N, C-alpha and C positions, 0 to 999 in steps of 0.2 A: 255403298255397299255395304257389305253384310256379313257376317261371320257364317261361313258356310262348312266348316269341321269342327268336330267336337270332340276332341282328342285326349278326354278320361270321362270314362263312363263303365260302370259297374253292372252285374248282374247278379242273379241269386248266386251264383256260385261264389262269390266274395263272402258268403257267409251273413252277412250285415245288409246284403241289398234285397231289393221286392219285385224285381221286375227281370223277364229273359230277355236274352238278343233281338228274339223276334217283337218283341213290345217297345223294345228302346229303338229298334230300326222303324217302327213305324210312328212314333214318338217323333225320331227325328226328320222323315219324310214329312210330314204334319208341318212342322217350323222350318222348311227351306233348306236343311243340314243336308249337302250332297256327300259327305262323307263321315265316318261314324268310325270311333276306336274302341275298342271292347278292350278294355284295361280293368281286368281283376285284379284282385288282390294278391300278392306271392303266396307259397306255402306258409312262411312264418307267421303271418297273421292269423290270429283265432279265429279259429271256422274257416279259413281259408282252404282253397281247391290244392290237391295234390298236383306235382308237377307235370302229371299225366292232361290233365284239364288244358296245359299249355302247349302239348307235344300234341294234341288231337284236334286242334284250333282247324287243322286242315279241312276237315269235313265241313265246315260252314261255308256258305257259298259266297264268292267275292260281291257279291250285290244281295241285300236283302230290302224288298219295298222301293227299289229304285236306288238305295244310299249304298255307297261303296261301304263294306266292312275291311278295318285293319284290325289283324291280329296282334293284339299285345299283351303288354303287363303293366300294373302298378307293382314295381319290385321295390321289396321292402330292403332299406341297409341294415346290414348286422353286427356292424363291426367298425372300429376306427378307420380301419385299411379301406371301407369302402364296398366290403363283400356284399353280393346281392343272393337274394332267396332262392335263385334258378341257376342250373347249370349253366355253363358259357354255351356248350353245343344247343340245348335249348334256346336260349336268349338270342343267339344268333339267326335262329330260324322264325322269329318273330317278326312282323312289320313295324313293331314300333315299342320299344321299352320307355316307360317312364320310372322312375326312380325320386323315392324321397322317405324323410323321418317320420317312423309312425313307434308311438308307444308300444311297450312290449316287444317290440322288435330291435329299435336302433338304441345306442347306450345315449344317456346323455349328461355329460361331464361339462359343460359350461359353454360360453360363447368358443373360447377359443378352440375347445377340442372339436364341438361342434361343428364351426368352419373348415378344419382340416379336414373331418370325416366327408363333408359335401363336397369339399375341392378333389380327395381322393376318387370319390364317387364319379366325379366329372372328367376326371381320366381314363375312365373306362369307354373306349369306342363304341360301346354299344350301346349305352346311355344315350337315349336322343332327348329327352324333357326331363328337368330337375321338378317335383311337383311341390305345390303349397310350400315355397321356401319360406316365407313370412309368418308361418307357423310360431307363436309368442313360446310354444313350450318349449321348443328347441332355438333357443335364440344364436343367432350367427352376427358375423361382419359382414354387413350388407354387402361394401364397396369391395371387398375381397371376395366374395360369392359372384358377384357381377364381372368383376373381372377373371374370374377362372371360366367362367361359363362362355365369356367372349372369345379367353385363349385356345379353348378347348370345342368350341363350336357347339355347346350345348344351349337349347333354349330353357327359358325358365318362365315358369308358368303364373299366371295371376289366377287364381282358383276360385270362380264364383261362390261355390260352397263356403269357403273361408269367409266370405265376404256378408254372407246370408245365414246360415247356419251351423256353421263347423268353425273351431278353431278360433274362439271369442278372443279378439284385441289382436287380429289378422289384419285390422285395415290400414292403422298408421305404417305399418312395416310392410305391407302389400304397394302402397303408394309410393313409399321411397323405392322398393325394388323397380316397378314402372318406372320411375324418373329416372335411375340412375341407367338402365338396363338403355333407354332411348339415349339417354346423354352420350353414351357410350357404343353405341351400335349394336348393344348384346341382343340378339333374338330373344320376340316374348311370344308366347302363344297363350291363348284361355282355354280354360277346362271346366267343364261344368261340374266336374267330379259327381254325378248324378247317381244318385242310389236308388231312384225310384224312376220308372220312364217318363214322368210329367216334366222332370226337371232337364231333360235331354232337350240340349241346344239354348236353354234359357240363361242369357248371359248378361242380364241386366243391370244386375250389381257391380260386375268387372266394368261393364262399358261405361258406367258412369265413372268410377274409379279411373279409367284411361282416359277420359274427357280431362278430370281435375290434376292429374298429371302430367298434359299438355302430351297425352303420345295419340298423335294421329289413329284413326282404325286401321289404315292401310298399313301400316308398320307390323302390325299383329299377323304371323302367318295363316293363322286359320283363315284370312280372307280368300285365301286363293289354294285350292286343294293341291294344284304344282308345287305351288311353294313348299307345302308339307311335305309332299314326295321328292322334293329336291332335297330338302332338309333329312330326311329318313334316310337316304341313298347316299348321304355322303363317305359314311365308312364304311358302307356293306356292300360285299359283293353281288353280282346278280344274283337272285335265285335261279 
C-alpha cells in the first residue's frame, strides 16, 4: 500500500513557491500519485493570489499528466472567530479547503486562545483539513483539537515539510497528534506542503513518524482516492 493522493501543494501563485501546476502534476505522475490537490495560499498571505485566482480554477483540466487535479486552497485563519480569507461563495465552489494558522495572518494569543480559534475553524462545514496543527509557533491543547476534529468530521494533517525543513520543533507535537488521532478514530491525512515540484509526493518523514506513532498506513485517507473524495463530499452539495 502507498500514498496515492497529495492533498497539500503550492504553485508559483502562492508567491513563495517555485513550480507551476503542470510541473507539479508531472512530478506527481512520476511518483505514482494519482490525485493532486492544488492548494495555494489564500489572499491574506503576503504575496498570495487575489481571490479571482480561486474563482478561475475552473479553467484547469480535471486531469493533467494522467493525474486528477483537485482545485482548492490553503486558507488563512484571520481571527479568533475562525474567519477565513476567502468568501464563503468561493470556498463553496472548491473541491477541497485546507485551513491553517500562519504568521502575519492569524493572531497568536497563547495555547488556550489558539485552541479555541482552531476549534472555531473546524465548526465551519466547508473546512476539510486542518494543516500543520503541530506547528510549535501556535501552541494548542492537542487532545482538545483532536476531539474537536473528530466531532466536526475534519481531518488533521501530518505535514511532511514540518518534519523536514519548516516549522522547526514540530516533530514531537505531530507525533502526539498522530497517536491521539489514531486512538480516538479521528481522520488523518498526509500532505507534502510542497513549494517546489520535486517535493510533490515525497512523504518520507511523515511515513517514519506514522510508524513511530503506531498508525497503520491504511488508516490515512490518502491511501485511497475514493476515501478522500468521500471525505470531501460529506458536507458539500453535488456541483
